[in-house]
C-alpha positions, -999 to +999 in steps of 0.1 A: -439+385+123-451+349+123-433+342+156-448+372+172-482+363+158-479+327+173-469+341+207-498+365+207-522+337+196-510+314+224-512+342+249-548+349+239-557+312+242-541+310+276-559+341+288-592+327+273-586+294+292-580+311+325-609+335+319-632+305+319-620+295+354-643+310+380-668+296+405-661+260+394-624+262+401-629+281+434-656+256+445-635+226+435-605+239+454-625+249+484-638+213+485-603+202+494-603+223+525-587+215+558-616+192+566-611+174+533-573+171+538-578+156+573-606+132+561-587+120+531-555+116+550-572+097+578-588+075+550-554+066+536-538+061+570-566+039+584-575+018+553-544+022+530-555+020+494-589+005+504-609+037+496-589+050+466-617+041+443-640+067+459-621+095+440-628+080+406-664+070+412-673+103+430-661+124+401-692+121+378-716+125+408-698+155+422-696+171+388-733+165+381-743+180+415-722+211+411-733+216+375-769+215+385-763+240+413-744+263+389-771+260+362-799+268+388-780+300+397-773+310+361-808+304+347-828+319+376-804+347+384-809+337+421-792+318+448-804+283+458-822+296+489-841+323+468-853+296+444-864+273+473-882+303+488-901+310+455-913+274+449-915+256+483-931+261+517-915+280+546-909+248+564-887+235+536-870+269+533-861+272+569-851+236+572-827+240+542-812+273+555-809+257+590-791+226+577-765+246+557-760+273+584-754+248+612-732+225+591-712+255+578-707+271+612-693+239+627-671+235+596-658+270+600-648+263+636-630+231+626-611+248+598-600+278+620-589+253+647-569+233+621-553+265+608-541+274+643-529+239+650-510+239+617-494+273+624-482+259+658-460+235+638-439+265+627-442+291+655-445+286+693-476+309+696-506+304+717-534+284+700-561+309+709-540+339+697-535+322+664-572+314+660-581+350+667-555+362+642-568+340+614-604+349+622-595+386+619-577+382+586-605+363+571-632+388+581-611+417+569-607+400+535-643+392+532-657+426+542-632+451+528-620+434+496-640+437+463-654+406+447-632+411+416-600+412+437-612+386+461-621+360+434-585+363+421-571+357+455-592+326+458-579+312+425-543+317+436-548+300+469-559+269+450-522+264+442-518+252+479-531+218+468-500+210+446-480+195+475-499+163+476-497+155+438-460+162+439-455+139+468-476+111+453-455+110+422-421+115+438-423+085+461-421+049+449-456+035+445-468-001+440-486+011+409-503-022+400-519-023+434-527+014+434-544+012+400-564-019+410-577-002+442-585+030+423-608+011+399-621-019+418-644-008+447-637-023+482-664-022+509-666-032+545-698-032+566-683-019+598-688+013+617-652+025+612-654+020+574-688+035+570-679+064+593-649+074+571-666+068+538-696+089+549-670+116+557-654+112+523-688+116+506-697+145+529-665+165+524-666+158+486-703+165+479-710+190+507-739+214+514-719+246+514-707+239+478-743+237+466-752+272+479-719+288+472-716+279+435-752+288+427-747+323+443-713+328+427-727+322+393-751+350+400-722+372+411-704+364+378-735+373+358-736+407+376-699+412+370-702+405+333-733+426+328-756+396+320-784+407+343-813+428+329-840+440+352-831+412+377-832+385+351-802+368+334-797+371+296-780+338+289-779+312+262-764+278+257-729+292+251-729+305+287-740+271+300-713+254+280-687+278+294-699+272+329-697+234+324-661+237+312-652+257+343-671+232+365-656+202+349-620+215+353-626+224+389-641+191+398-614+170+380-587+190+398-605+185+431-609+147+428-574+142+414-561+160+445-584+138+467-570+107+451-534+120+457-541+127+494-555+093+500-527+077+480-500+096+500-517+087+533-518+050+523-482+048+512-465+071+537-487+067+568-505+034+567-474+014+556-453+030+584-479+020+610-496+054+614-533+045+612-548+073+633-542+110+627-548+129+659-525+160+655-514+183+627-479+168+631-492+133+623-508+146+591-477+166+581-456+133+581-473+124+549-454+151+531-419+142+544-410+121+513-414+153+492-383+168+509-365+137+523-332+146+506-331+180+524-317+186+558-344+189+585-369+173+561-393+168+590-395+205+596-397+214+559-427+190+555-444+207+584-439+241+566-454+227+534-483+212+553-489+243+574-489+266+543-514+242+526-537+241+555-536+278+562-539+287+525-569+264+520-584+275+553-582+311+540-600+299+509-626+276+526-637+296+556-650+326+535-667+301+512-684+285+542-695+317+559-704+333+525-726+304+515-744+304+548-749+342+545-762+339+510-787+314+523-799+335+553-799+367+533-820+353+505-845+338+529-851+373+544-848+393+512-816+411+523-791+425+498-765+398+494-733+402+474-695+405+480-697+432+454-716+454+479-700+476+506-708+468+542-732+497+546-754+484+517-754+448+528-752+449+566-773+418+571-752+398+546-720+407+563-733+404+598-743+368+591-707+362+579-693+378+611-716+360+635-712+325+618-674+330+618-673+340+655-697+312+666-675+288+646-645+302+664-661+296+698-666+259+691-629+255+695-632+264+732-652+233+742-622+211+741-626+191+708-594+179+692-591+203+662-579+176+637-605+151+648-632+178+645-624+181+608-633+144+602-665+147+624-675+177+604-671+159+571-694+131+584-720+157+595-719+172+560-725+138+545-757+134+564-769+170+559-763+168+521-790+141+516-822+162+519-806+191+501-797+169+472-834+159+469-843+196+465-816+202+439-828+172+418-864+185+419-855+221+411-830+214+383-854+191+365-884+215+368-893+230+334-913+258+350-882+270+368-854+260+344-872+262+310-851+248+282-821+245+306-838+218+328-818+187+335-814+161+308-816+123+313-779+120+321-779+148+347-811+133+364-796+098+364-764+110+381-782+132+406-806+104+417-777+080+419-758+105+441-788+109+464-793+071+467-756+064+474-753+091+501-786+083+517-776+046+518-742+054+534-759+077+560-785+050+569-759+022+570-738+044+593-766+049+618-775+012+615-740+002+625-741+025+655 
């Protein structure tokens, strides 16, 4: 009896743990999207271990930003755009919605192109046909899958990230050098260094995550029956549970970031590959994971392609969904993945249109892998004004009540804003 009781007790604890994982885990995993993988891989390839420290030092800032966004959604029962609409001018509202919509649409296009390029490593299919195929699959999942089912799909797709941590710890590493570069910041005042580090900041603390997590917390409240007459009924236990989910998601995300940069530095940079221009170049980073197998080069391409495609399927709906939440809330449209198409036509039409516009960007001849890095840099610049609004809203007692930001949250948020603004200004200065 005691053995059965122990097994049941452990099972309950495991279920309780995984029950905590929701928007925080999904958002953290989506942060390491194809754009993130490309940017972090390029960082490692170009500068070796020179930017490993960014993973450690970005963790508290990323966690603070996403916690503030999640808290805003939970406390107000509204997405970020709806809160901005209630408390700021139309100019601020439309500028915010415009920033996230444009940045997300470009990111969607880059991710779809990367998925198609990755798929070509495995099958000799036409690039355009593959893009159309992935676009169709993503739209069908978003429009015809319920939120309950879809959120579970997103959690499982997060497992695609495991290839890089496995590779990082299978290959021989100069651990003393790695640890030193992970802790001691290294900085260069050059365009190439600032370009990549702005991209690292932008793909880590990125606009679509702000809007997505706030809106997803509202979705979770609706799913759990915490909304009464349009207002959430929450207390500190709900905030603490959200913070656990958020912390776990952000730690996993930044650990994966560190592993991708590390693998790029060890495998690519040390072998003379300093510029990643194709999916095949990026896939070489995973060859040590399967070096003892016959055809290790092809197997590494399979692992890379599965990761890029899996994370693209995760990230593109997050990108289009967060843009759609923003637009829908600005115009008072019904907005929820829990609604059928006929009840939220505007919400789903924004998703369809932004995805199709993103798809069309691939027809102007931009290298799909390079486009991922350019997108990350764009996100780094676009995040700065949005961070300012998040800081103001999360600290406003009139909006947040007893759940307003404390001194630690405010300190981390302001530091994030200053660092990202400084990186963006320095980048423009070096141009």
